[in-house]
C-alpha positions in Angstrom: 0.0 0.0 0.0 2.9 2.4 0.8 4.4 1.9 -2.7 1.0 2.4 -4.4 0.4 5.6 -2.5 4.0 6.8 -3.3 3.4 6.0 -7.0 0.2 8.2 -7.3 2.1 11.2 -6.0 5.4 10.8 -7.8 6.7 12.0 -11.2 6.5 10.0 -14.4 10.2 9.0 -14.0 9.8 7.8 -10.4 6.6 5.9 -11.3 8.2 3.7 -14.0 11.5 3.3 -12.1 9.5 2.0 -9.2 7.4 -0.4 -11.4 10.6 -1.8 -13.0 12.4 -2.3 -9.7 9.4 -4.0 -8.2 8.7 -5.9 -11.4 5.1 -5.0 -10.9 2.7 -2.5 -12.6 1.3 0.2 -10.4 0.0 2.3 -13.3 -0.8 2.0 -17.0 1.7 2.0 -19.8 3.5 5.2 -20.7 2.7 4.7 -24.4 0.0 2.7 -26.1 0.4 1.8 -29.8 -2.9 1.2 -31.5 -3.3 -0.5 -34.9 -6.6 0.8 -36.1 -6.5 -0.4 -39.7 -4.8 -3.5 -41.2 -4.5 -2.6 -44.8 -2.0 -0.3 -46.5 -1.9 1.5 -49.9 1.8 1.6 -50.8 2.8 -2.1 -51.1 6.4 -1.9 -49.9 8.3 -4.8 -51.4 9.8 -5.9 -48.1 6.5 -5.8 -46.1 5.0 -9.3 -45.4 2.0 -7.6 -43.8 1.1 -6.1 -47.1 1.5 -9.4 -48.8 -0.7 -11.0 -46.2 -3.4 -8.5 -46.5 -3.6 -8.9 -50.2 -5.0 -12.4 -49.4 -7.1 -11.6 -46.4 -7.0 -9.1 -43.5 -4.9 -10.2 -40.6 -7.3 -9.4 -37.7 -11.1 -9.8 -38.0 -12.3 -7.4 -40.6 -9.1 -5.4 -40.3 -10.6 -2.3 -38.8 -11.0 -1.0 -35.2 -14.5 0.3 -34.5 -14.7 3.8 -33.2 -16.7 2.8 -30.1 -14.0 0.2 -29.2 -11.3 2.9 -29.7 -13.2 5.3 -27.4 -13.4 2.6 -24.7 -9.6 2.0 -25.0 -8.8 5.7 -24.8 -11.0 6.0 -21.7 -9.2 3.1 -19.9 -5.7 4.4 -20.9 -6.5 7.9 -19.6 -7.9 6.5 -16.3 -4.7 4.5 -15.9 -2.3 7.4 -16.5 -1.1 6.7 -20.0 0.6 9.7 -21.7 1.1 8.8 -25.3 -1.2 7.2 -27.9 0.6 6.1 -31.1 -1.3 5.4 -34.3 1.0 2.7 -35.6 0.9 -0.9 -36.7 0.5 -3.1 -39.8 -1.6 -0.7 -41.9 -2.0 2.9 -42.9 -4.0 4.7 -40.1 -5.4 7.4 -42.5 -7.2 4.7 -44.5 -9.6 4.3 -41.5 -12.8 6.1 -42.2 -12.8 7.6 -38.6 -9.1 8.4 -38.6 -9.6 12.2 -37.9 -12.4 11.6 -35.5 -10.0 9.3 -33.5 -7.2 11.8 -33.5 -9.6 14.6 -32.3 -10.8 12.3 -29.5 -7.2 11.6 -28.3 -6.5 15.3 -28.2 -9.8 16.0 -26.5 -8.9 13.5 -23.8 -5.7 15.3 -23.2 -3.3 12.5 -24.4 -0.3 13.1 -26.5 -0.7 11.9 -30.1 2.0 10.3 -32.3 1.2 9.1 -35.8 3.1 6.8 -38.1 2.1 7.0 -41.8 3.2 6.8 -45.3 2.0 10.3 -45.9 0.2 9.6 -49.2 -3.2 10.7 -47.8 -2.0 13.9 -46.3 -2.6 16.9 -48.5 -2.3 20.6 -47.5 -5.6 20.7 -45.7 -4.7 17.6 -43.7 -1.2 19.0 -42.8 -2.9 22.2 -41.5 -5.3 20.0 -39.4 -2.3 18.1 -37.8 -0.9 21.4 -36.7 -4.2 22.8 -35.4 -5.0 19.6 -33.5 -1.6 19.7 -31.7 -0.3 16.3 -32.9 3.1 16.1 -31.3 5.0 13.8 -33.7 4.6 12.6 -37.2 6.7 9.7 -38.6 6.5 9.3 -42.4 7.9 6.2 -44.1 9.7 7.0 -47.3 12.4 4.3 -47.7 13.9 6.2 -50.6 15.9 9.4 -51.4 14.9 9.6 -55.1 11.7 9.1 -57.0 13.1 6.1 -59.0 13.8 4.2 -55.8 10.5 5.3 -54.2 8.6 3.6 -57.1 10.7 0.4 -56.9 10.0 0.2 -53.1 6.3 1.1 -53.2 4.6 -1.1 -55.8 1.3 0.7 -55.4 2.7 4.2 -55.9 4.3 6.2 -58.7 6.8 9.1 -59.2 4.0 11.6 -59.1 3.1 10.4 -55.6 6.7 10.8 -54.4 6.7 14.4 -55.6 3.3 15.0 -54.0 4.4 13.7 -50.6 7.5 15.8 -50.8 5.6 19.0 -51.6 3.1 18.4 -48.8 5.9 17.7 -46.3 7.6 21.0 -47.4 4.2 22.7 -47.0 3.9 21.3 -43.4 7.3 22.8 -42.5 6.4 26.2 -44.1 3.0 26.2 -42.4 4.5 25.5 -39.0 7.1 28.2 -39.5 4.4 30.7 -40.5 2.4 29.9 -37.3 5.5 29.9 -35.1 4.8 26.3 -34.1 7.3 23.4 -33.9 4.8 20.5 -33.9 4.2 18.0 -35.2 7.9 17.1 -35.0 8.7 15.2 -38.1 10.8 12.1 -38.6 11.4 10.3 -41.9 11.7 6.6 -41.6 13.8 4.5 -44.0 14.0 0.7 -43.9 17.3 -0.2 -45.5 17.6 -3.2 -47.7 19.8 -4.3 -50.7 18.1 -2.1 -53.3 18.0 1.3 -51.5 21.1 1.1 -49.3 23.1 3.3 -51.7 20.7 6.2 -51.2 21.4 6.9 -47.5 23.0 10.4 -48.2 20.0 11.2 -50.5 17.6 10.2 -47.7 19.4 12.5 -45.3 19.2 15.4 -47.7 15.6 14.7 -48.5 14.6 14.8 -44.8 16.5 18.1 -44.4 14.1 19.7 -47.0 11.3 19.2 -44.5 13.4 19.8 -41.3 12.7 16.2 -40.5 14.9 13.7 -38.6 16.1 10.9 -40.9 15.8 7.5 -39.1 17.1 4.3 -40.4 16.7 0.6 -39.6 17.9 -2.5 -41.5 15.4 -4.9 -43.0 14.5 -7.3 -40.3 13.2 -10.9 -40.3 9.5 -10.6 -39.5 7.6 -13.0 -37.4 5.6 -14.3 -40.4 7.3 -17.6 -41.4 5.2 -17.9 -44.6 7.0 -15.0 -46.1 10.5 -15.6 -44.8 11.9 -16.7 -48.3 11.5 -13.0 -49.4 13.9 -11.9 -46.7 16.9 -13.7 -48.3 16.1 -12.0 -51.6 16.1 -8.5 -50.1 18.6 -8.8 -47.2 21.7 -6.6 -47.2 24.8 -8.5 -48.4 27.9 -8.6 -46.2 29.6 -6.3 -48.8 26.8 -3.8 -48.5 26.9 -3.9 -44.7 30.7 -3.3 -44.7 30.2 -0.3 -47.1 27.5 1.2 -45.0 29.7 0.8 -41.9 32.7 2.3 -43.6 30.7 5.3 -44.9 28.7 5.9 -41.6 31.1 8.7 -40.5 30.3 10.7 -43.7 26.6 10.1 -43.0 27.0 11.6 -39.6 28.9 14.6 -40.9 26.3 15.3 -43.5 23.5 15.1 -41.0 25.3 17.4 -38.7 26.0 19.9 -41.5 22.3 19.9 -42.3 21.3 20.3 -38.6 19.6 17.0 -38.3 19.2 14.5 -35.5 19.5 11.0 -36.6 19.9 7.4 -35.3 22.8 6.4 -37.4 25.0 5.2 -34.5 22.2 2.8 -33.4 21.6 1.8 -37.1 25.2 0.8 -37.4 25.0 -1.2 -34.2 22.1 -3.1 -35.7 24.0 -3.6 -38.9 26.9 -5.0 -37.0 24.7 -7.2 -34.8 25.9 -5.5 -31.7 22.4 -5.1 -30.1 21.8 -8.0 -27.7 18.8 -7.3 -25.5 19.1 -8.8 -22.1 15.9 -7.5 -20.6 12.6 -5.9 -21.8 10.6 -3.1 -20.3 7.6 -3.4 -22.7 5.5 -4.8 -19.9 5.8 -1.6 -17.9 6.2 1.1 -20.4 4.2 0.1 -23.5 1.5 -2.0 -25.0 0.2 -2.7 -28.5 -3.4 -3.1 -29.4 -4.5 -4.8 -32.6 -7.6 -4.1 -34.7 -9.4 -7.2 -33.4 -8.9 -6.1 -29.8 -5.9 -8.4 -29.0 -3.5 -6.8 -26.5 0.2 -7.8 -26.9 3.2 -6.5 -25.0 4.9 -5.3 -28.1 4.3 -4.9 -31.9 6.5 -8.0 -32.6 4.6 -10.3 -30.3 2.0 -12.8 -31.5 0.9 -13.9 -28.0 -2.1 -11.9 -26.8 -2.6 -11.4 -23.1 -6.3 -10.7 -23.6 -8.9 -9.4 -25.9 -10.8 -6.1 -25.5 -14.0 -7.7 -26.9 -14.1 -9.8 -23.7 -12.2 -7.7 -21.1 -11.4 -4.1 -20.3 -7.8 -2.9 -20.9 -7.5 -2.4 -17.1 -8.3 -6.1 -16.6 -5.8 -7.2 -19.2 -3.0 -4.9 -18.1 -3.2 -6.2 -14.5 -3.9 -9.8 -15.5 -1.9 -12.9 -14.4 -0.3 -13.2 -17.9 1.1 -9.7 -17.8 2.2 -10.2 -14.2 4.2 -13.3 -15.2 5.7 -11.4 -18.2 6.8 -8.6 -15.9 8.4 -10.9 -13.4 10.4 -12.5 -16.2 11.4 -9.1 -17.7 14.8 -8.9 -16.2 15.9 -11.9 -18.3 15.0 -12.3 -21.9 15.7 -16.1 -21.6 12.7 -16.4 -19.3 10.2 -14.5 -21.5 8.0 -16.7 -23.6 6.4 -14.7 -26.5 4.5 -17.2 -28.6 7.5 -18.6 -30.4 9.4 -15.3 -30.8 13.1 -15.5 -30.0 13.6 -12.2 -28.1 17.4 -12.4 -28.5 16.7 -11.8 -32.2 14.0 -9.2 -31.5 13.3 -7.0 -34.6 12.6 -4.2 -32.2 15.6 -4.7 -29.9 15.7 -0.9 -29.4 12.8 -1.4 -27.0 15.6 -2.3 -24.6 16.8 1.2 -24.1 17.4 3.4 -27.2 13.7 3.9 -28.1 12.5 4.7 -24.6 15.4 7.0 -23.9 13.8 9.4 -26.3 10.6 9.6 -24.4 10.2 12.7 -22.2 10.0 10.9 -18.9 12.8 8.4 -19.4 16.0 10.0 -18.0 18.1 10.0 -14.9 17.8 6.8 -13.0 15.7 5.0 -15.6 18.2 6.0 -18.3 20.8 4.3 -16.2 18.7 1.2 -15.8 18.3 1.0 -19.5 22.0 0.9 -20.2 
């Protein structure tokens, strides 16, 4: 009881440090990632989710109902969650209630992050993102030139690349005209063997929008049916060595352009130097799928409950989650439905990602080292 009373009066940092040290949740997750729509409209060549949804939607009818969404947001707010991320296997702006959902998150006083391919965001939509106070916008480009953009996105053309560029440039100009810095923009690039030569172009492209260029290598997804494609697209050892050799010039270029980037982490991933030993997803984060399944992270296939049958509060404090948290200090003890956490595609969950969140500093930063 003493710890619980202490938690309710403490800062965000102290709350989550106490939860991790006790290996027990006393409050809700800091960030909740919601997959509201399963399908996408770009057809990235390396995305097994896209290939899967071409046959059938992954979860139920592939769309989260607005009433379900409202109920989730209500529970998250009551439990002290700070950030709601629209992120997952599909394009969130394809959802017919996408803007209604964003407005509801803002109305409830939660911080809004959005991950998108940007193809459905015109000038009017960019203005709306600024007016609604969306804090962060992550746009997946995976290319530095229109030729590569088309080769990566099988459902898009050069005209779309130019349109996305113009609209992102408009977003930066509009924010400047209003004296507003949000939404902060990051440009995501998954690097594989066909676009790895364009990293400098990707850095320059992001600079045009005052965006932060972020990179991650193509990872082996947890969808065995599509694993053969991985070998066809994976970076060769020669390509990896070249990227590592040129990484210093990438950093210099980003610095000259005044950009913040994750190149040091990206190089560690290329070298295979990230070996997660523990996981804090059970304390800091959760991922909710369109069918209501609640999983500890985006890469997990083992649901701890379903929101069609239980409230999020019941699932978060369930026995399954409790066991997961108790085992969190040792990856070897965590069972995630057949996923080998030592090869976690999202190994940055063990430190680098959460260090960027506003409340993760000081003691918690030390714990994540």
